[in-house]
N, C-alpha and C positions, 0 to 999 in steps of 0.2 A: 253595564256601561262604566260604572265606577272603576271596575278592575281594568278595563281596556284603556280608560283615560289615565290611570296611574301608570300603566306600562308605557304609553306613548309619551308621557311627560318624562319618564326616567330615561327612555330610549333616546329621545330628542337631545336632552341634556348631555347624555353620555356619549352620543356619537359625535356632537359637536365639540365636546371637551376632548374626546379622543383624537379628533382631527387636529385640534390645536396642539396637544401634547399629551402623550401617554402619562408622563410623569408629573405634569403640571396641569391638572384638569381645571376647566373654565367653569366654576361653580356659578358665577354670575350669569353666564351664557345659558347654563342649564335652566336656571330659574326663569330666564327670559323666554326660553323655548316653551316651558310649561305654560307660561302666562299667554303666549300667542296661540297655543292650541285651544285653550278654554279659559279665557280671562275671567268669565263670571262664575266658574265653578269653585265651590268651596267645600272642603271635606270636613265632616263632623269628627269629633274626637273618637266616636265609635268606629268610623271608617279607618282612621289612622291605626287603631289597635288591631282591627280585623286584618289589615293588609300590612302589618308590620314585618311579616316574614318574606314578603315578596322581593324586595331588593337583595335579601341574602340568598335567595334561590337563583338569582341571575348570576352571570359570570362576574368574576371579580372586578374586571375593568369597568363594568357598568355601575356596580354598587360603590366603587371607589370614586368614580367620576361624578356621581350624581347624589350626593347626600342631601337631597332636597327635604326629605321628611324625617321626622324623628324616629320613625320605624326603620329607616335605612341605616347603612353602616356609616357612621360620622367619621370624618377625617381626623386622624390623630394630629393634634397640635404639636408642633415642634417645640421642645422644651428650650427655654431661654439659657443663656450661658450661666446665669446665676443659678438656675434650677439644677443644671447639670453639676455645677460646682458643689452646690448644697447636697446633692445626692451622693456625692463621693466623700463627704465629710463624715467622720465617725459620729455615731449617735451618743447620747448622754451616757448610756450603759457602756458602750464600747470605749468611750473616752476614759471612763473610771478604770478600765483594764489597760488600755494601750498606753496612755500617758506615763503610768509608772514603769511600764516595760521599756519605753523609749528612753526614759531617764536613766534606767539601769544600764541599757546598752550604751548610752552616751558616756556614762562614767567609765564603763569597762574599756571602751575603745579610746577614750582620752588617756587613761592609764596605759593602755597597751602601746600606744603611739609613743609616749615618753619612754616607756621601758624599752621598746624596740630601738629607738634612736640612741638611748643611753648605753645599752648593752653593746652595740656596734662600736661606739666611741671607745668604751672601755677596752674591749677585746682587741680591735684593730690598732689602736694607738698605744697599747701597753708596752712596756719595756721588752725589746727583743721578740716582738710579736707582729702580726700582720693579718691580712684577709685569709691567707692560706691556713690559719688555725681554724677557721670556721668549719670546714668539712670535717675535721677531726673532732671538734667539739660536738657537732650534731650526731656523729656516729658513735663515739665512745663515751659521751657524758649525757647528751639529751635523751638518746634512745633508752639507755638503762633507767634513767629517772622517770621517763614515760611509763615504762613497763611497771616500775614500782608504784607510781601514783595510780595506775590502773588496778593493780592488786588492792591497794588501800581503798580505792572508791568502790570496788566490788564488794569488799567486806563490809564497808560502811553501809552500803545499800541493803545489805542482808540483815543488819542489826539495828539501823536507825531510820525514822522517817525522813523524807527527802529535804524537809525544812532544816532538820539538824545537821544533815549531810552538807548542806549549803554553808552553814555557819562553821562547821568543823574544818572545811577545806579552805574557806576564804581567810580565815583568821591567821594562819601561819604565813600566808603570802604577804599580807599587810605588815605583820610583825617583822618579817625578814626584811622588807624594803626599808622600813624605818630603821632597823638596826644597822643595815648596810651603810647608810648615809651618816649615822651619828656615832656609830661604834666601830664597825669593821673597816671601813675606808680610812678613817684617821689613824688606825693602828696597822695599816697594811704593811709597812716596813717590818713590823715585828712578826706578823702573820706570815708573810711570804718567805719561803725558803730560798732566798737568792743564793746563798753559798752552796747549798746542795745542788741547785740548778746549774750553777757555774761549774761544779765538778763534773756533773753529768755531761755537760757539753764537751769536756775534755776527753771523756772516755767512750762516748757513744758516737756512732756515725751522724754526719750532718742531716741525713734523712729523718732523724728523730727530733729535729729542731721544733717542730710544731707541738709535739707531745711534751717536750721539755718546757716549752713556753706555757702550756696549759698547767703544768706542775708548778712552775715559778709563780704564775698569776692565778692560783687556784680560786681565790676569793672572787676574782673577775669572771672566772669560768662558772662559778656557782651562781653569780648574779645573772650571767647569760642564760643559764639553764632555767632559773626561776622565771625570768622574763619570757622565755619561750613557752613554759608551762602556763603562764598566765593566758596566753592565747588559746592553748589546747584545753586547759582545765576550766578556767573561769568563764571565758567567752563561749567557747564551743560547747562544753559539757554542762556547766551549771546554768548558764544563761538560756541557751537554746533548749536544753532539757526541760527547764521550768516553763519557758514560752510554749513549747509543744504540748505541755501538760494542761495549761490553762486557756489555750487558743484552739477554737474550732477551725475546720478546714476552710470554710468560707472566709473567716476572719484572716487566716493565714494568707490566703491568696490575695486578699484585699490590702493587708497591712504589713506583711513580712518585708516586701520591698521598701515600704516607707519607713520601717524602723531605722533604715540606713540614713534617712534624712537627718534625724537627730544624731545618729552615730557619726556621721561624716562631717557635720558641724563640729563634732568633737575632734575630728582629724584636723580641721582648719584651725581651731582654737589651740589645740595642743601643739601643732607645728610652730605657730606663732609664739606660744609660750616658751618653747625651746629656744627660739630665736631671741626672745626677750631675756632669757637667762644668759644666753651667749653674749648679749650686748652688755649685761651687768658684769660679766666676767672680765670684759675688756677694761672696764673702768676701775677695777680694783687695784689697789697700790702694790708694788713689789713687795715680796716677803709674805704675802698672803696665799694660802692654798686655794687658788682660784677654782680649780676643778672640785675641790671639796665643798666650797661655797655653793657651786652650781648643783652638786648632787643633793645637798640639803634642800635647796629650793625645789628641785625636781621631785625628790621622794616625798617632800611635804605635800606637794600637790597630789601625788599618787595616794598617799594615805588619806588625805582629806576627801578626795573624790571616792575612795573606797568606802568611807564612812557613809557618804550620801547614798552610795549604791546599796549598802547593807540596810539603811533606813528605808529606802524605797521597797526593798524586798520584805522587810518586816511590815510595812504599811499594807502591802498586797496580802500577806498572810492574815493580817487581822481585820482588815476592812473590805477587800475585794473577794477573796476566796470564800468569805462567810456570806457573801451577798448572793442569793439564788438567781438574781437577774444576770449576774456576771459569770457565775460559775454553777453549773447545774448540780443539784444535790446528789444526783445519781452518780455523776462523774467524781464529785468530791468524796462520796463514800467509797467508790472504787479505788481512788488514789490513796485514801487514808489507810487501806489495808495493805499489808505486806503480801508480796507475791508468795503464792503457795509453793512455788518451785524454787528451791535453793540450790544453785548449781555452782560448782567450782569453776575457777577461771579456765582450766583446761577443757571442761565439758561445755562452758559457754562458747569458747572459741570454736570447738568442734560443731556445736549446734549452729552457730551463726555462719560459719564459713561453708557449711553444707548447703546453704541457701544461695541460690543464684542471685537473688535480689540484693542481698547483703554484699556478696562478692563484687557485684557491679558498682554498688555504691562505695565500697572500700576502694575499688579501681580508681574512681573519680578523685577520691581524696589523695590517694598515693600518687597518682599521675600529676596532680597539681603541684604537690610538694616536691616531686622530683624535677619537674620542669622549671619551676620558679627558682629552685635552689641552683640548678646548673647555670641559669642565666644570672642570677643575682650575685653569686660568688665572684664570677668573672667581672661583673660590673663594679663591685665593691673594691676589687683589687685595683682597677682603673681609678676609682674614686679616691683611695688613698694616695696614689701617685699624684693626682691633681690637688689634694687637699691633705698634706701631711700633718698640718697643725690641728690639734684636737678642736680648738675653738672654731676654725673654719669648717672643719668636718662636721661639727654639730650644727652650725648655722645652716650649712647646705641641707643636712637632713631635715631641719626644721622647715625649710622651703619645700623640700620634697614631700613631706607629710601634708603641708598646706595644699600643694598642687594636687596630691592624691585625693584629698577631701573635696576640693572644688570640682574635679572631674567625676568624682564618684556621685556627687550630688546630681549632676546632670544625668548620670547613668541610671540613678535611682528613679528619676522622673520618667525616663524612657523605659526603665524596667518594668514598671507597673503596666504600661500599655503593652509591652512584649508579652507579659504573662496573660493578660486579658484577651489579647488578639491572636496570639500564636500558640499559647500554652507552654506546658512544662518542657516538652521536648526541645523546642527551638531555643528557649531560654537557657537550657542546660548546655547547648552546643556553641553558644556565643563565646564563653570564656575560653575554651581550648582553641578556637579558631583565632581569637584575638591574641592570645599568647603565642601561637604559632607564627602568625604574620609579623608581629613586632619582634619576636625573637629572630626571625630570618633577617630582618633588617638590622638588627644589633650585630649578629654574628658576621653578616656580610661586610659591615663596615670594619670589623677587626681582621677578617680573613683576607679581604681584598682592599686593604687600606691604601695601597698605591693607586688603585683605580679611582678612589674619592679624593685624591690629592687636589685636583682642581677645584672641587667643591669646598674643600677646607681652606684653600687659599682665598677663594672668592668671599667666603664668610668671615675672613680675617681671624681665624682661630687655629690652634694646634690640633692635630689629629687626636691627641689625648683628650682634649676638652670636648671635642665633637662626639668621641665615643662615650664620654661621661653623660653628655646631654641626651644622646640617643638612648643610652641605657636607662636614664632616668625616666625618658618618655615611655620606654617599653614597660618599665616597672609600674609607672602610674596607671597606664592603660590596662595592664594585666591585673593589677590589684583592684582598680576600680570596677572592672567587670566581675572580678571575684566577689567583692563586697555586695554589689548590686544585683547580681544574677546568680553566681555560683553557690554562695552561701544560702540564699533563700530556697534555691532548688534542692540543695542538700537537705535542708531542714524540713521542707515540705515532704520529702521522700520518706521521712521517718513517721509521718502522721498515720498512714493506714496500717502500720505494723502493730503486733501485739505488744503487750507490756514487757515481756522478756526481751524481745528484740529492741524495743525502744531503749530500755535502760542499759542493758549490758552491750547491746550492739552498738549503741552510741558511744559508750566508753571504749569499746574495742576499735571503732573506726576512727573516732576523733582523737583519742589520746594515744593510741598506738599507731594508727594509719597515718596521720599527719606527719609525726616525727619519723616514722619509717619511710615515708616518701622523701622527706628531706635528707635522712641518713642514707637512703639508697642513691640519691643524687650525689651526696658527698662521697659515698663509697666508689661510685663510678669515677668521680674525678680523681680520687686517691690512686686507683688502679692505673689510670691513664698517666697521671704524673709520674708514678714509679717506673712505667714502662717507657714513656717518651721524654721524661726529664723535666718537663715544665708545664704550666697551665696553658701557656700560649701555644705550645706545640700540640696541645690535646684539643684546641678550639675547633678544628674542622670536624673531628670525630664527635665532639660534644653536640655540634650542630646536627649531625646525622642521627644521634641518639634522641635528640629532641623530637624529630620527626616520627621516630618509632613510638615514643612515649605518648605523644599527642594522638597518634593513630589509634592506639589502644584505648585511650581516653575517649575519643569520639565513638568508637565501637561500644564501649560500655555504656556511654550516655544514651545511644540509640537503643540498646537492648533494655536499659532501665526504663526508658520512657514507655515502652510497650507494656512492661510489667506494672508500671505505676498506673497506667490507664486501667488495667485489668483489675488490680487491687481497688482502685477508686470506684469502679463499677459495682463492686461488692460492698462498698461503704455506705452507711446510712447518709452520709453528707455528699454522696456523689452527684446527686441532682443539683445541689446548690453549687458544687465546685464546678 
C-alpha cells in the first residue's frame, strides 16, 4: 500500500504540474494533490530510504515535476547573478599566475602602441619620404631582420634556458629605444648621409625614390624595424611562448581572451599618452627641437614599462613557477630540461612545414599580415594627405589607438562567450570575415568615390576625410577582432603540440610568418605600382587580391579547426577543454 500511495502522490503532482507547464512545474500543487489523496498518511524515515529510487525509475518529466520527497530528484536551484559572477572569477591560485601575466601583457602592448605610432610618424613624415616607403621597408629591411632574429632565437634556445633567452632578447630592445631618443636622434644630421642621397637621386631613376629615402633616413628605418620586431619577438614569441608554457588548456580557454582586458586598457592609456605628448609639443617655444622632446618622453615611457615587465617576469620565475599549486612539478621538471633533439634552422623548417597543422597555422598568420598590410598602406597614404604635419598625424594616431582599445575591450568581453558557446572554429573565422567586410567598404569608397559624393556632401566633409575615417574604422574593427579572437585562437592552437613544434614552430610562424605576410602584401603592391604606375591605379586589383587571400585564410581556419579538435581529443586536458 505504501508503494501505491507514493506512486499516486508523485503521479498526481506530476500530471497537474505537467498540465500547467512542462518547463515550470507546479510544486505546490503536487504537494496539495498528495495531501488530498491521503491527508493522514505519514511516511517513516525508513520508508523514505526504501523508496528513494522510485522517482528516479520514472520518466524524467515526473521526477522533475514532483520533487516531493528527499529520495526524489530535487530541482536544481538557479544560481544568482552574484554566484555566476563569482564562479567566473579566478581563484586565489589562478590570480597568482594570471595577474603577473596580465601586467606583462599590459606593459608590452603599451610599449607596442607607442612604438607603432612613433615609427609611422618618423618614416612617413621624414624628409623626402612618405607612405610609399613602407612596402619597401617591410620587404627589404624587416624581413631580413626577422630571419636574422629567428636564427639567433633558435641558437639561444639550444644553449640557454628559456628564462635567460627572455632576458637576452629583451635587453637589446630597451637599450636601443633609450639610445635612439637620447643619442641617435639628436645626432641625426651627422648620421644621415644626405649628400650621398642627393647624389643618388640625380643618377638613379625616380622609381628608386623609396629606396633612396630609406638610405637617407636609415636611423628611422632602423627604428621602424625594431618597433616591428617588438611585436613579433617580444609580444608574440616571448610573452605567448611563456604564457603557453605556464598555462593549462582550461586556463587558456578561460583567461586568454581576458588577457586583452588589461592589454587593451594599455591601448587606451598609451593612445592618450601619445596625445598628451603631442599637446606638450604644441606648447614648446620656437627654437626647441619639439619632436626630439616628444621622443624622449615617449621612449622614456617605453623603457620604464619595459622595466616593469621584466620585474613581473622575474617575480613569476621566483615566486610562481616555484609554487606547485600554480605550476605542476612534473611540468616544471620537463620544462627545465633542454630538448634532446637539436635541429638546425633548415631541418626545423622542413620538419614543421611537412606538418599540415603547422602549414594551416602559418597560413592564418601570413594571410592576416598580407590582408592588413594591403589595406593599411593605402589608408596611411590617405592619412598623410589629410594630416601632413607630424604633430597632427601623431595626435590622430593617438586617438586611433584609444578607439582601438575601447572597441577591443568590448570584443574581449564578447570573445569569452564566443569561445565558450561556439568553440575555437567559429572564433577563428570571425577575424577574416570582419576584415573582408570592412575592407570591401573601404575599397568601395576609394574605387567608386563618385557614387558616394552625395553622402560626402551631406556629411559636410571632403571625400579624402571620409576615406580616412572609413579606413580608420576598418583598421579599428580588424585589429580589435585580431587582438580579442585571432591572437587567442592562434596561441591556443600551439598548446596540444609537442615541445619541438611549440618552440621552433612558434619561432618560424610568429617571427618569419608575420613579417612574410606583411612583406608579401608589400611585394604585391610594389609589382602593381611598377606595372600600373601608381597605388591608386592598383586599388581595384588589390581589392580582388584581398578576396583571394581571405578565401585561403578561411579555408585554412576550417581545416585547422578539425585538426585542433582531433589533437585535443588525444590531450589529457581534452575533457576539461
